[in-house]
N, C-alpha and C positions, 0 to 999 in steps of 0.2 A: 245641140249636145244634150244627151239624156243625163239623169241624176248621177248614175254610176260613173259616167265619163267625167262629169264635173268634179266629183269627189276625188277620182284618180288624178285629175289634172292639178287640183289644189294641193293634194298630198305631195305630188312629185315636185311642185314648185316651191313648197315650204320646207320639206324634209331635207336636211343637209347633213351628210356624213363627211367629215373633213378628211382630206388626204393625210394630214399630219397635225400633231399638236406641238406646241412649243413649251418646253420645261423651263420655268423662270429661274429656279434655284434661289440662292440667297441674293438679296438686293442690298446694294451699298454696304457690303461687309468687307472691310479691309483685310488683306492678306488671307482671303478665303482659300487660296490654293494650298496653303499649309494644312488646312483642315482636310482637304481631299487627299493630300499626301499621308496625313495621319490615318485616314480611312483605308488607304492602300496598305499600310503596315498592319493595321487591324486585320485586314482580310488575309494577308500572308500568314500571320500568326494563327488566325482562326483555322485556316486550311491545315497547317502543320499540326496544330493541337488536336483537331478532331480526327484527322487521318490517323495520327498516332494512337489515339484512344480506340478507334475502330480496329486498327491493326492489332493492338494488345488484346482486345476482347475476342477477336477472331482466333488468335493463335494460342492464347492461354486457356486451357480447358477448365481450370478452376473458376473462370468467369463465365462459363456457359450455363448460367442460371437465369431464372425469370427476371430477377432484379436487374441484371446486366444486359438482358435483352431490351429492357426499357432504356437503359443508359445508351446502348448501341443505337436505338431508334432516335434518341435525342441528339446524339452526335451526328447522325446521318442528316437529320432535319436541319441542324445548325449549319452543316456544310452546304447543303442545298439552298437554304434560305439566304446565306451570305453570298453564295454564287449567283443567285437570282437577282440580288440587289446591287452589290458593290461594284463589280466589273462594269456594268452598264452605267452606273452613276459616275464612275471615274472617266469613262469614255465620253459621257455627255458633257461634263464640266471641265475636265482637264484639257480636253481636245476641242472644246467648244462645238460639240455636235448636238445642239439642244433640240433640234427638230426630230420628232419620233413618229414613225408611220402609225396610223390609226390602229391597225390590228396588232402591231408590236406593242403599242401602249396598253391595250387590253390584256395581252399575254403577260406583260410586265406586272400589271395590277394583280392579276390572278395569282401568279406564283409567289409574289411577296406576301400577299394576304393569306394564301394557303399555308405556307410554311410557318408564318407567325401563329396561325390558329393551331397547327399541329404541335408547335412547341408548347403552347398553353395547355393543351389536353394531354400531352405527354407528362407534364408536371402533375396533372391530376392523377394519372396512372401511377406515378411514383408515390404520391400521397397515399393512394390505396394500398400499395405495397407496404409502406411503413405502418399503416393502420393495422393491417392483418399481422405483421411481424410483431408488433408491440401488444396489441389487444388480444390476439389469438395465437400466441407463439407455438402452442402444441399442434395446432391445426394448419400452420402456415404452409407447409409443403403439400398439404392436401388441397388447399384453397388456391394458393398462388402457384399455379403450374404454368409450364411453357405454353400449353394450348390456350389456357385462359388469358394469358397476357397477349398472345398473338391475336386472339379474337378481339380483345379490347382495343389494341392498337390498329387492327385492320378496320374496325368499326369507325374509329376516329378518322383514319385516312379517307374512307369512303364517304362518310357524312360530310366532312369538310370539303372534300372534292366536289360533292353535289351542291353544297351551300355556296361555295365561292364561284362555281360555274354559273349558278343562278344569278348571284349578285352582279357578276361581271357581264353576264348575258343581257341583263336588263339595261345596261348602258347602250346596247345596240339599238334600242327602240327610241333613243333620244335624238333630237335634231340640234346640231351645233351651228347656229346661224350668226353668232356674235363672235366674241373673243375666243381664241384658241390657245391662250396663254394659261398653262396649268401652274398655279401658284404653289409649287412643291418641288422637291428634288427628285421625285419619281412620279409615275402615273398613279397617284393616290386616288382612292375611290371618291371621296367627298370633293376635293378640288376639281375633279374631272366632271362629275355629273352636275355640279353647280354651274357649269358653263353652258348647259343646255338651254334652249329657248322654250321648249314645250314643258308639259307637266312632269315634275320630278318627285312628286309626293311618294310614289312607290319606291323609288331609289332611296329617298330619305328614310322610309320605314325600314328598308333592308340594311341601311347603314346602322340603324339602332339594333337590328337583329344581329348583325355582325359584332357590334360592341358587346351586346349581352352574351353572345355565344363564345367570343374569344376571351373576354375579360371578366365579366360579371359572374356568370355561372361557374367557371373554373375557380375563381377566387372564393366564392361561397362554399363550394365543395371542399376546397383545400382547408378553409377556415373550420368547417364542421369536422373535417378529419382530425385536425389538431386539437379541437375541443375534446373529441373522444380519446385521443392519445394522451393529453394532459390529465384527463379524468382517470384513465387507466393507470398512469404513472403515479398519481396522487395516492393510489391504494397500495403502492409498493412501500414496504416499511423501510427498507435500507436506502439511505441517501446515495450510496455508491452505485446501487443497481439502477436507481432513477437516472443518475447522470450517465451511466453506461448506455442505457436504452435511449436517452435523449441524444447522445452523441451520434447515434446512427441516423438521426434526422437532420443534423446540422447542415450537411451538404445540400439536402433538398430545400431547407429553409433559406439558405443563401441563394440558391438558384431562383426560387420563387420571388424573393425580394429584388434580385437583379432584373428579372424579366418584367414583373408587374408594376413595380413602383414608378419607373419612367412613363410607361403607357398610361397608368392611372392618373398620374400628375398632369400629363399633357391633355388628356381628355376632360378631366375636371376643370382645368384652367380654360380650355376652349369653350366649354358649356357655361361655366359660371361667370366668366368675364372675358375681356379682350386679351388675346395673347399675340404678341408680335409674330408675324410670319417667320422671321429668322429664328426666333426662339423656339417656335413650334417645330420647325424643320430640324434644328439641332437636336432637340429632345427626341423627336421621332427617329432620326437617323441613328442616334446613340442607342435608343431602345431596340432598334432592329439589328444592331451590329455587336454591341458590347456583350450581351448575354451569350451569344455564340462564341465569342472570344474567351469568356471566363468559364463557361461550363466545363470544358475538359480540364482546365487548370484546377478548378474547385474539386472535381472528382478525382483527379490525380493526387492532389495534395491532402485532401480532407478525408479520403476513404482508404482505410487500411488494406482492404482486399486488392485495390488497384495498385497501391504502392508495392505490396508484396509480390503481386503478379509481375510488375515491371522489373523488380529486383531479381526474381526467379528467372525471368526471360533472358535478361542480360548475363546472368551468371551461367545459364545454360549455353549461351552463345560464346562466352569467353572461355568455357571449360576446355574445349579442344586445343585452343591456343596455348593455355597453361600446360597441358599435358605434353605438347610438342616441344615447348621450351624446357 
C-alpha cells in the first residue's frame, strides 16, 4: 500500500461524522416542563407583538422613515430568531425528541447565531440614528436617508451571513468519535465543537471571533455613541431640551440593556469562573427569547410616534362604523 493510500485509509477509519446528536437540556431540574410552557407563551406573545409592529409600520405612512426602517428590521429579526429557536426547543423537550440529525443540528446552530448577531448590529444602527439626530439635527435628513440605512442593514446581513456560514462550516471538518451528548438546550457552537476528537483550536478562535463580533464591538460602538450624545447634550443650556432629546434615546437604551446584559453576564461568568450548566442554559435561553418579546412592547409604549400611529390607524378603521351608526 503506497503512502497516499495509507493516509486515505487512516483518515477514513478515524474521521467520524455522526448521524445524530443528543441534546441534554436541563439536568435534574424539577418541574422543568413549566419552564418550557413559559417559553411557549413567550413565543406566542413574541409573534403577536412583532407581527403587529410590522403590520403598523407597513400600513401607517408616517412611519415610513429611516428610523422605523431599522425598527422594522429589528422586529423581523426578532420574529425570525424566536422562530428559529423556540418551536424546535419545545418539540425537543416537551415531546422528548432529543436526537437531532447532524445537518439539522448545524442549520439550527447557524440560524440562532445569525439572528442573534443581526439583532446586535441592528441596535448599533439604531445608536447611529440617535447620534446623528442629536449631534447633527440640521443635517439629519441629509445623512440618515432610506438608502443609507438600507445599505447599512444589508451590509450587516451579508457580513453576518458569511461569518456564521464560516463558523458553522468549520464544524464539518471535525471528527466526533466520542460522546454525542450536547450539553445545551440547542445546538450551541461551543458545546458541539468541544465534543470533537481532533484539533479544535480553529473552532475555538472562531468562537472568540463571534463573541467579539456579536457582543464586544457592538457594545463598544454603542458606548462611544452615547459618550458623543451626552457630550452634545451637556452643551445644551436648557434642562428641558436636554431631557426632551434624551427621551428619544430611552427606548434604544432599554433595548440595549435587555439584549446585552444577560449575554454579557453569562459569557463573563463562563470565562471567569465555573457556572452550572442549568444556570448557563437558563440565562442563555432568556437572552435569546426575552428581548424579542419586549422589543415591540418597548417601542409601542415608549415611542410617541408608534403610539400615535396605532391610535390613528384604529380611528381610521372605526370611522366608517361610526358614520353608519
